[in-house]
C-alpha positions in Angstrom: 7.3 15.5 9.2 7.3 17.3 12.6 10.2 15.1 13.9 12.5 16.8 11.4 12.8 20.1 13.4 14.1 18.4 16.5 16.5 16.2 14.5 17.9 19.3 12.9 18.2 21.1 16.3 20.2 18.2 17.6 22.6 18.5 14.6 22.9 22.2 15.4 23.7 21.6 19.0 26.3 19.0 18.0 27.8 21.3 15.5 27.2 18.8 12.7 25.0 20.6 10.3 23.6 19.0 7.2 25.7 20.4 4.4 23.9 21.1 1.2 25.1 21.8 -2.4 22.8 23.4 -4.9 22.8 23.6 -8.7 21.0 26.7 -9.9 20.9 30.2 -8.4 17.8 31.7 -9.9 14.9 33.0 -8.0 14.1 29.7 -6.3 17.8 28.9 -5.7 18.4 32.2 -4.0 15.2 31.8 -1.9 16.2 28.3 -0.8 19.6 29.5 0.2 18.0 32.3 2.3 15.7 29.9 4.0 18.4 27.4 4.8 20.8 30.0 6.2 18.3 32.3 7.9 15.6 29.9 9.1 16.9 26.3 9.3 19.1 25.4 12.3 21.3 22.3 11.7 21.6 22.9 8.0 24.0 25.0 5.9 24.1 25.9 2.2 27.8 24.9 1.7 28.2 25.3 -2.1 26.3 26.6 -5.1 27.0 25.9 -8.7 25.6 28.2 -11.4 26.6 28.6 -15.1 26.9 32.4 -14.4 29.0 32.4 -11.3 27.9 35.9 -10.3 24.5 34.6 -9.5 26.0 31.9 -7.3 28.0 34.6 -5.5 24.9 36.8 -5.2 22.9 34.0 -3.6 25.3 34.2 -0.7 26.2 37.9 -0.7 22.6 39.0 -0.6 22.3 37.4 2.9 25.6 38.7 4.2 27.9 35.7 3.3 31.1 35.9 1.3 31.8 32.8 -0.8 35.0 31.8 -2.3 35.1 31.1 -6.1 36.4 27.7 -6.8 37.6 26.0 -10.0 39.1 22.8 -8.7 38.0 19.9 -6.5 40.7 20.5 -4.0 39.6 24.2 -3.6 36.0 23.1 -3.1 36.8 20.4 -0.6 39.1 22.7 1.3 36.5 25.5 1.5 33.7 23.1 2.7 36.0 21.7 5.3 36.7 25.2 6.5 33.0 26.2 6.5 33.5 28.7 3.8 30.7 29.0 1.3 31.6 27.9 -2.3 30.6 29.4 -5.6 31.5 27.6 -8.8 30.4 27.0 -12.4 31.0 23.3 -12.4 28.3 21.1 -10.9 30.5 18.0 -11.0 32.6 19.6 -8.2 29.6 19.5 -6.0 28.8 15.9 -6.9 32.3 14.9 -6.0 32.7 17.0 -2.9 33.6 14.9 0.1 31.7 17.1 2.7 28.3 17.5 1.1 25.3 15.4 2.3 22.8 16.3 -0.5 22.4 18.1 -3.8 19.4 20.3 -4.7 18.8 20.7 -8.4 17.0 23.9 -9.0 17.8 25.0 -12.6 14.5 24.1 -14.3 16.6 22.9 -17.3 16.5 19.5 -19.0 19.8 18.4 -20.6 22.0 20.3 -18.2 20.1 19.1 -15.2 20.1 15.5 -16.4 23.9 15.5 -16.5 24.1 17.2 -13.1 21.6 14.9 -11.4 23.1 11.7 -12.8 26.5 12.8 -11.8 25.3 13.5 -8.2 23.6 10.1 -8.0 26.6 8.2 -9.3 28.7 10.0 -6.7 26.3 8.8 -4.0 24.7 12.1 -3.1 21.1 12.4 -2.1 19.2 14.4 -4.7 16.3 16.8 -4.1 14.7 18.1 -7.2 13.1 21.5 -7.6 12.7 20.6 -11.2 9.3 19.0 -12.0 10.2 19.2 -15.7 13.1 16.8 -15.5 11.3 14.6 -12.9 8.2 14.3 -15.0 10.3 13.3 -18.0 12.9 10.8 -16.8 12.3 10.7 -13.0 11.6 6.9 -13.0 14.9 5.9 -14.4 16.8 8.4 -12.3 15.1 6.9 -9.2 16.2 3.5 -10.2 19.8 4.7 -10.5 19.5 6.4 -7.1 18.3 3.1 -5.5 21.2 1.3 -7.2 23.6 3.7 -5.5 21.9 3.6 -2.1 20.8 7.3 -2.1 17.4 9.1 -2.0 16.0 10.7 -5.1 13.0 12.9 -4.3 10.9 15.8 -5.4 10.9 18.7 -2.9 8.1 19.5 -0.4 6.6 22.9 -0.9 5.8 22.4 -4.6 2.4 21.0 -5.3 3.5 17.3 -6.0 5.3 17.0 -2.7 2.5 18.7 -0.8 0.0 16.3 -2.4 2.1 13.3 -1.5 2.1 14.4 2.1 -1.7 14.3 2.1 -1.7 10.9 0.3 0.4 9.5 3.1 -1.8 11.1 5.7 -5.1 9.7 4.3 -3.5 6.2 3.9 -2.4 6.5 7.5 -6.0 6.8 8.7 -7.2 3.9 6.7 -8.5 5.6 3.5 -7.5 5.2 -0.1 -6.4 8.3 -2.1 -8.4 8.3 -5.4 -7.7 11.7 -6.8 -4.8 14.1 -6.3 -5.7 17.6 -7.3 -4.1 21.0 -7.9 -6.0 24.4 -7.6 -5.3 26.6 -10.6 -6.2 30.2 -11.4 -5.4 30.6 -15.1 -5.2 28.2 -18.0 -4.7 29.4 -21.6 -2.6 27.1 -23.8 -1.7 29.9 -26.2 0.0 32.2 -23.6 3.6 33.0 -24.5 6.6 35.1 -23.3 5.1 38.2 -24.9 1.7 37.9 -23.2 3.3 37.2 -19.8 6.1 39.8 -20.0 4.6 42.4 -17.7 3.6 39.8 -15.0 7.1 38.3 -15.2 8.7 41.8 -14.8 6.6 42.5 -11.8 7.8 39.4 -9.9 11.3 39.2 -11.3 10.7 36.0 -13.3 11.6 34.8 -16.7 8.7 35.4 -19.2 8.9 31.9 -20.7 8.7 30.4 -17.2 5.6 32.4 -16.4 4.1 31.4 -19.8 4.7 27.7 -18.9 2.6 28.3 -15.8 -0.3 29.8 -17.8 -0.2 27.5 -20.8 -0.7 24.3 -18.8 2.8 22.9 -19.2 3.8 23.4 -15.6 0.7 21.9 -14.0 1.1 19.0 -16.4 4.6 18.3 -15.1 3.5 18.8 -11.5 0.7 16.3 -11.9 3.0 13.9 -13.8 5.3 13.8 -10.8 2.5 12.9 -8.3 1.0 10.5 -10.8 4.3 8.7 -11.2 4.7 8.6 -7.4 1.3 7.0 -6.8 0.6 5.1 -10.0 -2.3 7.3 -10.8 -3.6 8.1 -14.3 -5.5 10.9 -16.1 -9.2 10.4 -16.8 -8.6 12.0 -20.3 -5.9 13.8 -22.2 -5.1 17.1 -20.5 -7.1 16.2 -17.3 -10.7 17.1 -16.6 -10.0 20.5 -15.1 -13.5 21.6 -14.1 -13.7 25.4 -14.4 -15.8 27.3 -11.8 -14.3 30.7 -12.7 -16.2 31.1 -15.9 -13.1 32.6 -17.3 -13.4 35.6 -15.0 -10.3 36.1 -12.8 -12.3 38.5 -10.6 -15.2 36.1 -9.9 -15.3 35.0 -6.2 -13.7 31.6 -5.7 -15.9 28.7 -5.0 -15.3 26.5 -1.8 -13.3 23.5 -2.9 -15.9 21.0 -1.6 -18.4 22.5 -4.0 -16.2 21.9 -7.0 -15.9 18.2 -6.6 -19.1 17.9 -8.6 -17.0 18.6 -11.6 -15.5 15.2 -11.3 -18.8 13.3 -10.7 -19.1 11.6 -14.1 -15.7 10.0 -13.5 -16.1 8.9 -9.9 -17.9 5.6 -10.7 -15.3 2.9 -10.1 -12.5 5.3 -9.3 -11.9 3.7 -6.0 -11.3 0.3 -7.8 -8.5 1.6 -10.0 -5.2 3.5 -9.4 -7.0 6.8 -9.2 -6.6 10.1 -11.1 -4.5 13.2 -11.0 -6.3 16.4 -12.0 -6.9 20.1 -11.2 -9.8 22.5 -10.7 -10.2 26.1 -11.7 -11.7 28.8 -9.5 -11.6 26.9 -6.2 -10.9 28.3 -2.8 -8.3 28.3 -1.2 -6.6 29.1 -4.5 -3.0 28.4 -3.8 -3.7 25.0 -2.3 -3.8 21.3 -3.2 -6.3 18.6 -2.4 -6.7 14.8 -2.2 -10.0 12.9 -2.5 -10.0 9.7 -0.6 -12.4 6.8 -0.3 -13.2 4.4 2.5 -12.5 0.9 1.2 -13.2 -1.4 4.1 -16.8 -0.5 4.5 -16.4 0.0 8.3 -19.6 1.8 9.2 -18.3 2.9 12.6 -15.3 4.7 11.0 -17.6 6.3 8.5 -19.8 7.5 11.4 -16.8 9.2 13.0 -15.6 10.8 9.7 -19.1 12.3 9.4 -19.0 13.4 13.1 -15.6 15.1 12.5 -17.3 17.2 9.7 -15.8 15.3 6.7 -19.2 14.4 5.3 -21.2 11.3 4.8 -18.9 9.8 2.3 -18.1 7.6 0.5 -15.6 10.3 -0.8 -13.8 12.6 1.5 -11.9 15.8 0.5 -8.7 16.7 2.3 -6.8 19.8 1.4 -3.8 22.0 2.3 -4.6 25.7 1.8 -1.1 26.6 0.7 2.2 25.4 -0.8 5.1 27.4 0.2 7.7 26.4 -2.3 11.3 27.2 -1.1 10.2 27.6 2.5 9.5 23.8 2.7 12.5 22.5 0.7 14.8 22.2 3.8 12.4 19.7 5.3 12.7 17.4 2.2 16.5 17.7 2.4 16.5 16.7 6.1 14.1 13.8 5.5 16.4 12.5 2.8 19.7 12.9 4.7 18.6 12.1 8.3 15.8 9.5 7.7 16.4 8.3 4.1 12.8 9.2 3.4 11.8 10.5 0.0 9.1 13.2 0.0 8.0 11.9 -3.4 9.7 9.5 -5.7 8.5 7.5 -8.7 6.7 4.3 -7.6 7.7 2.3 -10.6 7.8 3.2 -14.2 6.0 6.3 -15.7 2.2 6.0 -15.5 1.8 9.3 -17.4 3.9 11.7 -19.4 3.7 15.3 -20.6 3.3 15.4 -24.4 3.9 18.3 -26.8 1.2 20.0 -28.8 1.6 22.8 -31.4 0.8 26.2 -29.9 0.5 27.5 -33.5 0.9 26.1 -37.0 4.5 24.9 -37.1 6.5 25.0 -40.3 9.4 22.8 -41.5 12.6 24.2 -39.9 10.9 25.8 -36.9 13.0 25.5 -33.8 11.3 24.5 -30.5 13.1 26.9 -28.2 11.9 26.5 -24.6 9.1 25.5 -22.3 6.5 28.2 -22.2 7.8 29.5 -25.6 6.0 30.3 -28.8 5.9 26.9 -30.4 4.5 24.2 -28.1 2.5 23.6 -24.9 2.4 20.5 -22.7 -0.5 18.2 -21.8 -0.7 15.2 -19.5 -1.4 11.8 -21.1 -1.4 8.2 -20.0 1.9 6.4 -20.9 0.1 3.7 -22.8 -1.4 6.2 -25.2 2.0 8.0 -25.5 3.6 4.7 -26.6 0.7 3.7 -28.9 0.7 7.0 -30.7 4.5 7.5 -30.7 4.0 10.9 -29.0 7.1 12.8 -28.0 7.4 14.2 -24.4 7.7 17.9 -24.4 10.9 17.6 -22.4 12.5 15.9 -25.4 10.9 18.1 -28.0 12.7 21.2 -26.6 15.7 21.9 -28.7 14.3 20.1 -31.7 13.6 21.2 -35.2 10.3 20.6 -36.9 10.6 18.3 -39.9 7.2 19.1 -41.6 4.0 21.1 -41.2 2.2 20.5 -37.9 -1.2 22.0 -37.4 -2.0 24.1 -34.4 -3.1 21.9 -31.4 -1.9 18.7 -33.0 0.0 16.3 -30.7 3.6 16.0 -31.9 5.2 12.6 -32.5 8.8 11.5 -32.5 8.6 11.4 -36.3 7.7 15.1 -36.5 10.8 16.4 -34.7 14.6 16.2 -35.4 16.2 16.3 -32.0 19.9 17.1 -31.4 22.2 14.1 -31.5 24.0 12.7 -28.5 21.8 14.1 -25.7 21.9 12.4 -22.4 18.2 13.0 -21.8 17.2 11.1 -24.9 19.4 8.2 -23.9 17.9 8.1 -20.4 14.4 8.3 -21.7 15.2 5.3 -24.0 16.6 3.4 -21.1 13.5 4.2 -19.1 11.3 2.9 -21.8 13.4 -0.2 -22.2 13.1 -0.9 -18.5 9.4 -0.2 -18.0 7.5 -0.6 -21.3 6.8 -4.3 -20.9 3.4 -3.5 -19.3 4.5 -5.1 -16.0 4.7 -2.5 -13.3 7.9 -3.6 -11.6 8.6 -1.6 -8.4 11.6 0.7 -8.8 13.4 -0.9 -5.9 13.0 -4.3 -7.4 14.2 -3.1 -10.8 17.2 -1.5 -9.2 18.1 -4.8 -7.6 18.0 -6.4 -11.1 20.2 -3.8 -12.6 22.8 -3.9 -9.7 
């Protein structure tokens, strides 16, 4: 969205910056704050809420700003009006703040984030998620509620799902149909845990469980769930295909992406006639990137001739890729798109087309507590929503915080009947509402459903 930079420069010249509130001041939250304040004219990080207020204060102080600690709505509103950065522990103060244009949710939590996002939506704030875990679990119903309230709900650019959606919109803009949205991954081992990933986490200043969720497949499952729900795509099989060209050797030279497409060949017949697939590839170059396979659907031989001339190949499938995704660096663009143009980088198209299910990382015993994503008990895999419903499988986002009711063998998919979840959680209520709204089998567009609910 190249027009965003000039629109923000105009806001800077007019002294009308986009004012952002953020929930979460971890590694990503601090990096987003730095990018907005140091590199994004026409935008300011006006307020940050974090359960440990010292982290919210540090997000500002590390870049030379001195925030005021606020405990009441009046204090928050007065500070924002006076262009003084706000630090608070209460996310509802940001949702209700009169001066904020948008809220970024960057906690990586589930229940806490569900409350914060719903509150922001109901207070008519645009919401930008840096939380694929929440989005991949209850994003469709949150998007319906955002549409009801006339605000934008969107995943952020910079993470893989948003970067993939940019490519989807590009290929559709040149007359092709996106048939596979892909992620390039360097490591996959479903049994990694906080202990195995502790040294890597320490090196980069990250939480060990978070790093373990990257390695055990949970994170990529959530990322691909978000792009699947935004496009209506499916998975070819449980867990995705994931062709591996690394041979399990992290030091093996990466294979050019175009050469890895053969790993999907047995699934390509008829792919252009359906909704398409989301997937990933191991050992491809450029490693940090994302890709979209597209197909010409109108049979225009002249256009195919030019695609070949422009070095895209003879078709019928064409591979487009972006060699990077820059996470927090690209989040301000999504904020600006939402606030200035009411354009979602990536929002659910309708109901969930897929979900991230929980599987036992080890033999689980009655009474075992499922502690956290990337923990010792479970890992996530992507599955089509129809199978999830048919087999009564519990999304991993709902399994976290639950207690095992009886023995579950290692690698077995976990059902709702296997887990006792805490009573009274908002996330369970929203998931049930999502299922009630979308489980009829009729794919009602989110905007149409929002109109029915209004």
